[in-house]
C-alpha positions in Angstrom: -45.3 26.6 -7.8 -46.9 28.8 -10.5 -45.1 31.9 -11.5 -48.1 34.1 -10.4 -47.9 32.9 -6.8 -47.2 35.5 -4.0 -47.8 35.5 -0.3 -51.0 37.4 -0.9 -52.3 35.5 -3.9 -54.4 33.2 -1.7 -56.9 36.1 -1.4 -58.1 35.2 -4.9 -59.3 31.8 -3.7 -62.1 30.7 -1.4 -60.7 30.5 2.2 -62.5 28.1 4.6 -62.4 28.4 8.4 -61.3 32.0 8.5 -62.6 34.1 11.5 -64.8 37.1 11.1 -62.6 39.7 12.5 -64.5 42.4 14.4 -62.3 45.2 13.2 -60.8 44.8 9.7 -58.6 47.9 10.0 -57.1 46.5 13.3 -56.6 43.1 11.6 -54.7 44.8 8.7 -52.5 46.7 11.1 -51.6 43.5 13.0 -50.7 41.8 9.8 -48.4 44.7 9.0 -46.8 44.5 12.4 -46.2 40.7 12.0 -44.7 41.3 8.6 -42.0 43.5 10.2 -41.1 41.1 13.0 -38.2 38.6 12.7 -38.9 35.1 11.4 -39.6 32.4 13.9 -37.6 29.7 12.0 -35.2 29.9 9.1 -35.2 28.5 5.6 -32.1 26.3 6.2 -33.9 24.6 9.1 -36.9 23.9 6.9 -34.7 22.5 4.2 -33.0 20.2 6.7 -36.4 18.9 7.8 -37.4 18.3 4.1 -34.2 16.2 3.7 -35.0 14.2 6.9 -38.6 13.6 5.8 -37.2 12.5 2.4 -35.6 9.6 4.3 -39.1 8.8 5.8 -40.6 8.8 2.3 -37.8 6.4 1.2 -38.4 4.0 4.1 -35.1 5.0 5.8 -36.6 6.9 8.9 -39.7 7.1 11.0 -41.7 10.3 11.7 -43.0 11.1 15.2 -45.2 14.2 15.1 -46.7 14.9 18.4 -47.9 17.6 20.8 -50.9 19.6 22.0 -54.3 19.6 20.3 -54.3 23.3 20.8 -51.8 25.3 22.7 -53.0 27.7 25.3 -52.0 31.2 26.3 -53.1 30.5 29.9 -51.2 27.3 30.4 -47.9 28.5 29.0 -44.9 27.6 31.2 -41.4 26.4 31.0 -42.4 23.3 32.9 -45.2 22.5 30.5 -42.9 22.8 27.5 -40.2 20.7 29.2 -42.7 17.9 30.1 -44.1 17.8 26.6 -40.7 17.6 25.1 -39.7 14.9 27.6 -42.5 12.7 26.4 -41.7 13.2 22.8 -38.0 12.3 23.4 -39.0 9.3 25.4 -41.2 8.0 22.7 -38.5 8.7 20.0 -35.8 6.7 21.8 -38.1 3.7 22.2 -39.1 3.8 18.5 -35.5 4.3 17.3 -34.1 1.4 19.4 -36.8 -1.0 18.2 -36.9 0.0 14.5 -33.2 0.5 14.0 -33.9 3.6 11.9 -33.7 7.3 12.7 -36.7 9.0 14.2 -37.6 12.4 12.8 -39.1 14.4 15.7 -41.6 17.1 14.9 -43.7 18.8 17.6 -47.2 20.2 17.4 -45.7 23.2 19.2 -44.8 26.9 19.0 -47.8 27.8 16.8 -50.6 25.4 17.2 -53.1 28.0 18.5 -55.9 27.8 16.0 -58.6 25.0 15.4 -61.0 24.4 12.6 -64.6 24.0 13.8 -67.6 22.1 12.4 -69.9 25.1 12.9 -69.4 28.8 13.0 -71.6 29.2 16.1 -72.1 27.3 19.4 -75.4 27.2 21.3 -75.8 26.5 25.0 -79.3 26.8 26.2 -80.9 29.7 24.4 -77.6 31.5 23.9 -75.7 31.3 20.6 -72.2 32.7 20.2 -69.3 32.3 17.7 -67.4 29.1 18.1 -64.1 29.0 20.0 -61.4 28.8 17.3 -58.3 28.6 19.5 -56.5 31.3 21.5 -55.0 32.8 18.4 -58.5 34.0 17.5 -60.7 34.2 20.7 -61.2 32.8 24.2 -62.9 29.6 25.3 -65.2 31.3 27.9 -68.8 31.3 26.8 -69.4 35.0 26.8 -70.0 37.5 24.0 -66.8 39.4 24.8 -64.6 36.3 25.0 -65.8 35.0 21.6 -65.0 38.1 19.7 -62.3 37.4 17.1 -59.5 39.8 18.3 -56.6 40.3 15.9 -54.3 41.3 18.7 -54.2 37.7 19.7 -52.1 37.0 16.6 -49.3 39.2 18.1 -49.6 37.2 21.4 -49.4 33.9 19.5 -46.2 35.1 17.7 -44.5 36.1 20.9 -45.5 32.9 22.8 -44.3 30.9 19.8 -40.9 32.7 19.9 -40.6 32.0 23.7 -41.5 28.4 23.2 -38.9 28.0 20.4 -36.2 29.5 22.6 -36.9 27.0 25.3 -37.1 24.1 22.9 -33.7 25.0 21.3 -32.2 25.5 24.8 -33.4 22.1 26.0 -32.5 20.1 22.9 -29.1 21.6 22.4 -28.2 21.9 26.1 -28.2 18.2 27.0 -31.8 17.7 28.0 -32.1 15.2 25.1 -29.0 13.3 26.1 -29.6 9.6 25.3 -28.6 8.4 28.8 -31.0 10.9 30.4 -33.9 9.7 28.1 -33.1 6.1 28.9 -33.3 6.9 32.7 -36.8 8.4 32.1 -37.8 5.1 30.4 -36.5 3.1 33.3 -38.8 5.2 35.6 -41.8 4.3 33.5 -41.0 0.6 33.4 -40.5 0.5 37.2 -43.8 2.2 37.9 -45.9 0.6 35.1 -48.4 -2.1 35.8 -47.2 -3.6 32.5 -43.6 -3.0 33.2 -42.5 -6.5 32.7 -43.6 -6.4 29.1 -41.3 -3.5 28.4 -38.3 -4.7 30.4 -36.7 -6.3 27.4 -36.6 -3.1 25.4 -35.3 -1.1 28.4 -32.6 -3.6 29.1 -31.6 -3.6 25.5 -31.2 0.2 25.5 -29.0 -0.2 28.6 -26.8 -2.9 27.0 -26.4 -0.7 23.9 -25.3 2.3 26.0 -22.8 0.1 27.9 -21.4 -1.3 24.6 -20.9 2.1 23.1 -19.3 3.3 26.3 -16.9 0.4 26.2 -16.0 1.4 22.7 -15.3 4.9 23.9 -18.5 6.4 22.5 -20.3 8.2 25.3 -23.0 10.9 25.3 -20.4 13.4 26.5 -18.0 12.7 23.7 -20.5 12.3 20.8 -22.6 15.3 20.0 -25.2 13.2 18.2 -26.0 11.4 21.5 -26.0 14.6 23.6 -28.1 16.9 21.5 -31.2 16.3 19.4 -33.2 18.1 16.7 -36.9 18.8 17.3 -38.7 20.7 14.6 -41.9 22.7 15.0 -45.2 22.4 13.1 -48.8 23.6 13.2 -51.9 23.6 11.0 -51.6 26.6 8.7 -55.2 27.6 9.3 -55.3 31.4 9.8 -53.9 32.5 6.4 -53.3 36.1 7.3 -50.9 35.0 10.0 -49.0 32.7 7.7 -48.9 35.3 5.0 -47.3 37.8 7.3 -44.6 35.4 8.4 -43.7 34.3 4.9 -40.2 35.5 3.8 -38.1 35.2 0.7 -34.9 33.2 1.4 -31.8 35.2 0.6 -29.8 32.1 -0.5 -32.4 30.5 -2.9 -34.7 33.4 -3.6 -37.6 31.1 -2.7 -40.5 31.7 -0.3 -40.7 30.1 3.1 -43.4 30.3 5.7 -41.2 31.1 8.7 -43.9 30.6 11.3 -42.8 26.9 11.6 -40.6 24.3 10.0 -43.5 22.3 8.8 -47.1 23.3 8.1 -50.1 21.1 7.4 -53.5 21.5 5.7 -56.5 20.0 7.6 -59.2 17.7 6.4 -61.6 20.6 6.3 -59.4 22.9 4.3 -57.8 20.6 1.6 -60.1 21.8 -1.3 -58.1 21.7 -4.5 -59.4 25.1 -5.5 -59.1 26.6 -2.1 -56.9 29.2 -0.5 -55.0 26.8 1.8 -53.8 24.4 -0.9 -52.9 27.4 -3.1 -50.9 29.1 -0.3 -48.9 26.1 0.8 -48.2 25.1 -2.8 -46.1 28.2 -3.0 -43.9 28.0 0.1 -40.9 25.6 0.1 -41.4 24.2 3.6 -42.2 20.6 4.1 -45.9 20.3 4.3 -48.5 17.8 5.4 -52.1 17.2 4.3 -54.7 15.4 6.4 -56.9 13.0 4.5 -60.0 11.2 5.9 -62.1 8.3 4.9 -64.2 10.2 2.3 -61.2 11.1 0.1 -60.9 9.3 -3.3 -57.7 8.1 -4.9 -58.1 10.7 -7.7 -58.4 13.5 -5.1 -55.2 12.3 -3.3 -53.3 12.2 -6.6 -54.5 15.7 -7.5 -53.3 16.9 -4.1 -49.9 15.3 -4.7 -49.7 17.1 -8.1 -50.8 20.4 -6.6 -48.6 20.4 -3.5 -45.5 18.6 -4.8 -45.4 18.7 -8.7 -41.6 18.5 -8.6 -41.9 15.2 -6.7 -39.3 16.1 -4.1 -39.0 13.4 -1.4 -39.9 14.9 2.0 -41.8 17.8 0.6 -45.2 16.2 1.2 -46.5 14.1 4.1 -50.0 12.6 3.7 -51.4 12.2 7.2 -54.3 9.7 7.2 -57.1 9.9 9.7 -59.5 7.1 8.7 -60.8 5.7 12.0 -60.1 2.3 13.4 -63.0 0.7 11.7 -62.3 2.1 8.3 -58.6 2.2 7.8 -58.3 -1.4 6.6 -60.8 -0.8 3.8 -60.1 2.9 2.8 -56.3 3.2 3.0 -55.0 0.4 0.7 -56.5 1.9 -2.5 -54.9 5.2 -1.7 -51.5 3.6 -1.0 -51.6 1.7 -4.3 -52.6 4.8 -6.3 -49.9 7.0 -4.9 -47.3 4.2 -5.2 -48.2 3.4 -8.8 -48.1 7.1 -9.8 -44.6 7.4 -8.4 -45.3 10.2 -5.9 -42.5 10.2 -3.2 -44.7 11.0 -0.2 -44.2 10.2 3.4 -47.2 8.5 5.0 -48.2 9.2 8.6 -51.1 7.9 10.7 -53.2 10.2 12.8 -55.1 7.7 14.9 -56.8 10.4 17.1 -59.3 12.4 15.0 -61.1 9.4 13.4 -61.8 7.8 16.8 -63.4 10.7 18.7 -66.8 10.1 20.4 -68.9 11.5 23.3 -68.8 9.4 26.4 -71.9 8.8 28.5 -70.5 11.4 30.9 -71.0 13.9 28.0 -67.2 14.5 27.5 -65.6 14.2 24.2 -63.0 11.4 24.4 -61.0 8.7 22.5 -60.3 5.1 23.6 -56.7 4.1 23.7 -57.6 0.7 22.2 -59.2 2.4 19.2 -56.0 4.5 18.7 -53.9 1.3 18.7 -56.3 -0.4 16.4 -56.0 2.3 13.8 -52.2 2.3 14.0 -52.2 -1.5 13.6 -54.5 -1.2 10.6 -52.2 1.5 9.1 -49.2 -0.8 9.4 -51.1 -3.8 8.0 -52.3 -1.7 5.0 -48.7 -0.6 4.2 -47.4 -4.2 4.5 -50.1 -5.5 2.1 -49.2 -2.8 -0.4 -45.4 -3.0 -0.1 -45.1 0.6 1.2 -43.5 2.1 4.2 -45.6 3.1 7.3 -43.7 6.3 7.7 -44.9 7.7 11.0 -47.5 8.6 13.6 -49.2 12.0 14.3 -50.4 12.1 18.0 -52.2 14.6 20.2 -50.6 14.4 23.6 -49.5 16.3 26.7 -46.8 15.8 29.3 -49.4 16.3 32.1 -51.2 13.6 33.9 -54.6 14.4 32.4 -57.6 12.1 32.2 -59.0 12.8 28.7 -58.6 9.5 26.8 -60.1 6.2 28.0 -58.1 3.1 28.6 -54.3 2.6 28.6 -52.3 0.8 31.3 -54.0 2.9 34.0 -57.4 1.9 32.6 -59.0 5.4 32.7 -62.7 5.0 32.8 -65.6 7.3 31.9 -66.0 8.1 35.6 -62.4 9.3 35.7 -62.6 11.8 32.8 -63.7 14.7 35.0 -60.6 14.2 37.3 -58.3 16.2 35.1 -60.0 17.0 31.8 -58.0 20.1 30.7 -57.9 20.2 26.9 -58.6 23.3 25.0 -60.4 21.3 22.3 -59.8 17.6 21.7 -58.8 14.9 24.2 -55.1 14.1 24.4 -53.1 11.1 25.6 -51.3 11.7 28.9 -47.7 11.0 29.4 -48.1 7.4 30.5 -50.5 6.6 27.6 -48.1 8.2 25.1 -45.1 6.2 26.2 -47.3 3.1 26.3 -48.3 3.8 22.7 -44.6 4.2 21.7 -43.8 0.7 23.0 -46.8 -0.7 21.1 -45.7 1.0 17.9 -42.2 -0.2 18.4 -43.5 -3.8 18.4 -45.1 -3.1 15.0 -41.8 -1.6 13.7 -39.8 -4.7 14.5 -38.6 -6.6 11.4 
């Protein structure tokens, strides 16, 4: 971090993907209000996550980062949060059992309200309106009033994030993540899955492990590590005014932390080296991620590593690749070798969603489960060929039984997409597809 960095110094750099607020004075007042509100997370929690991600960078843990494409003000409920958390915990226990390494659990939750867009405007028929940029900015309804960028929505996003965090902490520390409970959920999946026989060995192994531990006197009731769980929060740090307002100086270390989430990431559209997003996140001490797509060069990746983690702290920087299933085998290995040879201690994660999006014949944006799996398999193969650690996956999912992505054990077809297509922006894996994916990744993780 340069000595001239401050929470407001990003204003001196070009900032991509920022809304055109209808009332600048109202926006400034909202930023002032947010700056006076309590932090959503604490610096010590962010430091703990950096340490955990350091183990990922060193090949001693696996990252599961998962959650909504974009959170919704309208669909907010305790049941929705619980079901999303349930899927993440189910996936984590399958991955942990199969890999034999800890799984670091990070949700796209409690702040993922803004989305970058490929165009500032959207046209339907002969009507052109500002693009929908997530509920933090405007509304998805295609009307002039709905598409106005309203700064009051930033306040709503803060309060909904606070409520979500309260529930996540209550669930994860109150026994909802108890290992025996999560195992029971997996048994339900195996019993009802068309491919259940394929997963029976893993489920039976978890059962034997629990029985063995109980025989040794280690039960989920007597061992806090088996009864509670840590789930951190993350979102794309897109709306820089919001992130600025929630940045606080830690009283213990005198360092700046963005207290809107434990982990923040920079998107593929905002990773310009001379841009405001890279400058802002270079100055906060949270663990950060950076999305990189198939067009990035090895020199650009090395420059991002130097800009975002010049001290080379393990766990500080996660590079999240989104290459596409057809390109990952060609484009990823040169980047892995360059970062490895330069000695940057990054954690690598695979986002197999964004590079595999297409429009189905029905006209709906979708992804095919097989393409998602192909990119993950290519990610693992690239790492094995380079002698590096395939550190994790970054997945858009929901706990609801939606029909947004094709394929999976249920064989969702194009004709099925309209049944429950509920996403705010991009198509998500449903609960069954998500757990199916965890078992497939678990097979790749086996020694």
